[in-house]
N, C-alpha and C positions, 0 to 999 in steps of 0.2 A: 442225951446226945446235944450236943449244941447245935448252934443254926449251919456252921460250916460243915460237920458230918452233915447234916442231912440234906443238904443241898448237894452234898459230894455222892450221896447214894442216892438223891432221885437222879442228877446225872448219870451214875450207873446202871438205873435203872431204864431210863431212858436208850440208852446204848444195848442193852441187852433187847430191850420190846424191836428195835431197829433191826440190831442183827436178825433177830427174828424172823421179823416180816421178811426183811431179804432173802433169807432160806426158804421161808415159805413160798416167796415169789420164784425164788429158783426152781422149784419144784412145779410151782403152777405153768411156767412157760416153760418148761425143759429148758432151761438154761440157754434162751434164746438171747442175742446181745443185738445191739445197734450200733452203726459207726457213723463220724461224723466225718465231714471232708474237712481235710486242713493244707497250707499251701503248701506248693512240691518244693523242694531244696534239692541239692546236688553235693554226692559225696563221691569222693575219687571219678570214677568211670558212669555210677549209677545215677538215675534223678529215683530221688526220694519223696514220698507224701506220708506224713501221719495219719493215722486212724487211730479210733477210740472208742471201744467196748464196754457197757455198762454191764456190770457181771455181779455186784454184790455177795461176794464170797465170804464168808466168816466161820470163825473158831472160838470156841472158850476154852479153858482149863478148868477141868474139876478139883473139888477140895484137896484131894490126896492125889490125883493123878493129872499127866499131861494127855491133851487132847489132840487128834492129829485127825481134819476133816479133810476130806478128797471131794475133788471135781475135773471136771472135762470141759476144757475149754478150746475153741476151734473160731480163725481169727473171722470178726463178724463182715468185713469186706473184702472181697477179692482183689488181688494184685491187679492195679491198672496198669501195668506196662505188659506186652507180649513176649519179651525175651529176659532170662535170666531172675526172675523175682526171688525176691527172700528179703526175709524182715532183717534189718538194719540192727533192732534193740527189743527188748520188752521193758518196758516201763510198769509197777504198778501204781496205785493211788492209795496207800494203804494208811490204816491208823491202828496205834499199839494203846490199850489201856490197863493200867492197873487197877483191878477193880475191889479193892483190898486196900484199906485206908491202914496208913504208917509203913507198909512195907515198903519194900526195893526188890523191881526187878532186875534183874541184871542185864549186862549186854546178852546177847545171843537168846533170848530166853522164848522169841518168839520170832517168826522166818514165814516165808512162801518160799514153795520151789516147784519147777516146773520143768517135767522131763521132754526131749527133743523127740522126735519121730520114730527114731530107734529105742527108745526109751519108757514109749507108751504104749499098753500101759505098764507103769513101774512093778518091779516085782518087792524091790528093795531101793529106798532112797539114798542110798550110801551115795554121795558125789554127786547127786543130780544137782544141776545149778539153782542160786538161790533168784530168788526175784524179789523178795524184799525182806530185811534181817533189821531188828530194831540194833541199833550202834549206841547208844548211848542209854543210860541207866533210867527206868521210866519209874518215878516213887506216887506224888499225889496226883499225877496229873498224867494228859494222853500225851503221845509224842504222834505226833502228825493231826490229822492225814495230810499225807505228803506224796510226790513223784520219787520214786527210785528205782535202782534197778541191784539192788544190793553189791553196792562198788565194794563195801568194806568183806568180803570175801573174796574180791581179784584172785586169782585169774574165774574163779568158778560162780559167777554170775550173769545176768543178759545184758549186761550192758552192752554188749558187742557180739551177736548171735551169727553174723554174716557165716554163708556153708557151714552152721552146725546144726542142721537139722530142722531149722524153725521155717522152711520154706515151702510147706504143702498145707493150703486152708482146711481139705478134706479131712483132714487129722483130727480126730478128738486127743489134745494133749492133754495129760493128766498133771494135774496140779495137786498141790499138799499144804495148808495151811496147818503151821504146827503152835500149839500155846502150850507153852510148860506150863511150871508149878513149885510154887516154895516149899521146903521143908524146915522144923526144928522152928526157931523164933520169928524167922521172914518168910511167915505164910503167905507169899504173892500170889496172885492168879492174874491172867489175862486173859483180854478179849481182843480178838484179832482181827479187823473187816480189811477187805479190798475191794473196793468200790468202784474201781474200773481197772482196765489194760489198756495200754498204748501203746499203740506198734508202726513203725515207720515200714511201709514196704516199700523195696529199692529193685529196681529192674533197669538193665539195658535198654535207653531210649532208642536206639538205631538212629533217630530223626527226630530233631526236635525244634522250636523258638522257627518259627517262618514267620516270615516277613516280605512286605514288598517297599519301595520306595521309587518314588512320589506315591502318596497315597490316591492324590486326584490331579489329572492333568491332560493336556491335550493328547489327540493321538499321533502329535507328530513327535511326541516325548519317547526315549527308550526308559522302559521300567525294569527294573533289576529286582529280581527277588533271590534270597538267602536262605538258607536250609540249613541247622548245624547236626552235623554227623558226629555219632558216639556207638562204636562198634567195633570193640578192640576182636584182634585176631579173627577177624572175616573181610570178605569183599563186599562191599554194598554198593549195589546200583540204586541210583535216584532218579525221578522222573517228574520233570513238572507239567502241569496240566492246568488250562486256565479254561471258563466257558461265562458267557452270559449268564447274571443268577436266574436259576431254574430252567437254563437248556441242557445241552449236551458236552460233556467233557472235550477238550483237544487238545492231545498230547502239543508238547512245545519242543522238549530237548530231555536228554538226561545224561548221568555224569556217572561216574565211577571213583569209589574211594575205600583204599586198602589197609586196613591197620588205624583207623579212623578215631581220633580222641577230643572231642570240642572244635573241632574244622568246620569250618564254614564254607557250603559252596555257593558260589552265585551262577544264574541265569538271567539272562536278557530277553525281550521282545518288545519289538513296537507293534502297534496295530493301526486299523483304516477308520476310516467315518463310519464303515457299517458297524465297529465294535463301541459305537460309542453308549453310555449308561454303565450300569452296574454290572463291576465282572470279579468272579471269584476264584481262586485258585489255589491249589492242594499239591503235596507231593507224595507221591509212594516211592515205596524203598523195598527191596529186595535183597537179599543176601545169600552167598554160597553155600549157608548152612540152614537153610530149610526155613527162616524168618521173614515175615514182610509186614508192613504195616504201611499206615496212612498216616500225614501228617495236614490238616483244617479245620475248618468249621464242623464241633460234633455232629450239630442240629442237621448237615446234610449227609457227612460219611457215618457217622452212627458210632465215632470212636469214642471212648472211655475219658481221653485227656485233650483238653483243648491246646493245643501247640500254635496257634496262631497270637502273635505280640504286636499285633498293627495295633493303631487306634482304637477300634472297636471289636478286636478282638474277635473277629470273625470271617476273616480271610477275605474279606472285599475290597476293589479298589475302583475307581470312578475312572470313565475315559468319557473326557469333554472334547466338544467341538473344537477345530482352532477358530479363534478368535480375530475377522479383520478388524471391525472396527465398530461403530454405534451401529444400530438397526437392525439388532435381533428381531424376531416375528413377535409379534403380540397375540397374546392367547385371554378370552376372555367369554364369561359365562359357560363358564364349565359347569356342569351336571350329570349325577346318576339318576336316574328315573324321575328327572324333573326335577331334582332339589341341587344346591350345590355341596352339602356335605352332610352325612348323618342320617342317609337313606338308610332304610329297613326291611329287607326281604327276606325270606327263603330262599337255600341256596338254589334251589328247583323252581322256582319263578325264571319261565322261557323268555329268553330276550331280555336281559337287564339293558338298557339305554345308555349309553354314555357318550355325550353331545359338548362340542366346542365351539368358538368361533375363533378365526385366527387369520392374519392377516399381514404383509409386508407394511412398517410404520415410512413415513419420509424417510429416503436412506436407503430403504430396507432393499436386499438386491437378492436376486434370483427365487428361483421355484422354494417353497415352503417343505421340507420332510414332517409328517407328522405321525407321533407314536403315541399309542397310549398301553399304559405298565399297571397293571395291579400288583398289591404286594399283600397276602394274606397271613402274614408270620416270617415267611423265608425270603424276605426280598422281595425288590420291583420284577416281576417277570413282563417282559412285552407280549403285549396279548393280539395287538392288530396297527397298522399304519394307513396313512395315505399321503397325497400330495396335492398342495395346492398350487397351481403352475404360474410362474411369473405372467404379468406383475403381482399381480394378488393384492392390491391396492388397499380392496376394499374388505371388510370383514365376510368371511365366506364360514357356512356352517358346514361341519363335519358331526358324524354320526354313528356310532359303533354299537353293532347289538353282541354280546356275549353270553353264554351257557357257559354257568358254574357247576362246580362238582362239591359231594358232600364235605370233602378235604379242604375245599377253601372257606368252611365255616370260622369266621372270625367277629370278634368284637371290635377288632381296632385297625378293621383292613382300610386298606387306603387306594386311591388311583390318583393316576400320576399323567399328565401330558408334556409333551416333548417337542417341541417345535424348532426347525433348524432350517436357515438359509445360509448365504454366503458370508452372512454376517457375524451369526452366530448363533446359539442355542438359548431360548425361554422355556421354563418350566414351570408349571402350576399344580400343585398338589392336595387333595383334598379327603378328608375321609369316612368311609360309610363301614354299615353295619350288618352281615351277613349272616342269618339265623339259621336256626335247623327248621325244615319244612314244618307246618302245621298238618297232622293228620287225623281224622274220623274215623272212627269204629262204624262198622254197618251190620247190623244182625242180618242174616240172610234165611238162617234154618234152626227153628227149635229155640227162639228164645220165648220165655213164658209157658215151654210144654212140661209135661211131667212125667218122668219113666219109672214103674215101680221099680226095686230093687229082687223082688222075688223073680221067677221063671226066668223066662227068654225074652224080658220086654228091652228093647234099646231105641233110644231117640238120638238122634243127630245132633248135632251142634255144629253151626256152620256160620262163618264173618267172613268178610272181608277189610281190606283197609285201603282209604280215599287219601291221598295226597293233594292237600289243597292249593297248594302253590303250584303246582305245574298240571293239574287238573288230570291226573290219572291213577288208577288202581295199584297199588305196590302189591308185586306177581310171588308166588313162593320162593322160598330163601334167598330174601332180600334183606341185605344189613340194614 
């Protein structure tokens, strides 16, 4: 055997071992699949997003007979949309290997088929769509791996499957891998591997692309909010809502759009000095076919897609004070629990102490409105406020006491003081850490006791849990 043939046969052995391992992996994992998020794109009136499942399907022909291997596949990721979900196409990442030296596997010697929801399980594979197909002869080399949808078998392929029965994630779609063989002098055999399946979910977005302009300006400015509506053959009612970050939503206004396709709706709103700070916006939509959805920040709305296309992709904008002239308030010596930054305590510590000195500089005018805001991961939320009455020309200390909750635990928390007078607004922001509370387990009864297993001898065991940060015992059924 020459060196080339030795390398060839070693490569074949590696392919066979990999394929066997992939098959065993499928059995062990009951054909579990995983999917990865990809970018969204538009197709006609759909919004689409690519997902890829790792599947590891394989088939290899015997010496004198073709082999068909059968599998079930269901999409590993559900459709992110609310309405009209369907697959745009199904692509397979496939490789064909001719495992016999000096032979030629012809076109069509190996392929993959997949049945739609009315064909799964499939009793006869005649006419079933092809998801891969070797469209070129394979000699001593492999064809692929490559992404394909068996385009050569048009139209009976998976290059376009909208409204073709592939829109139900709960169905196990039947998959067939066919590995042919050759007779006579050309005794070729083939190993076919399908490593991945890629499928773009597409859906009617109803609303998308939420944005605001400007993203930061004083409260005398008119803010414009825009949302794209795509919901053909339906009447869609869209409403705008705003709130101080972490606060309660306030209805602004609503508009109606009939048979809309990529149509922008605009809403406007002006604010007051009481709205100064970070604000959040969202859009709600319902149509006359019974569908509803929201567009905004997924971290606060729980939506699967992020439709915010502002600079922070969070649907947050900032309202500032109207700047009259120089002379905004002076903030200094800000602390939390006695230190400027990186203070670390358990969330249950009673009375977290936030303190700052504030004053009007030379030229500063009017009362000073002072606000304390906390950010534990979802944006700054106003927690306390006070006023330093004019002239407030010498530094005045303001101290606020706050109790936090378990949901505030954060290694990157921030506190912010905002001071506003007739001249403008000043802010100062520092970081701190909110930990889990430290607890102590205390034995009450039964520690070190012995209970024999024979007879009716029983011995009780009790303990209690003490929260060291708030100096209380944790009651039953406390998470």
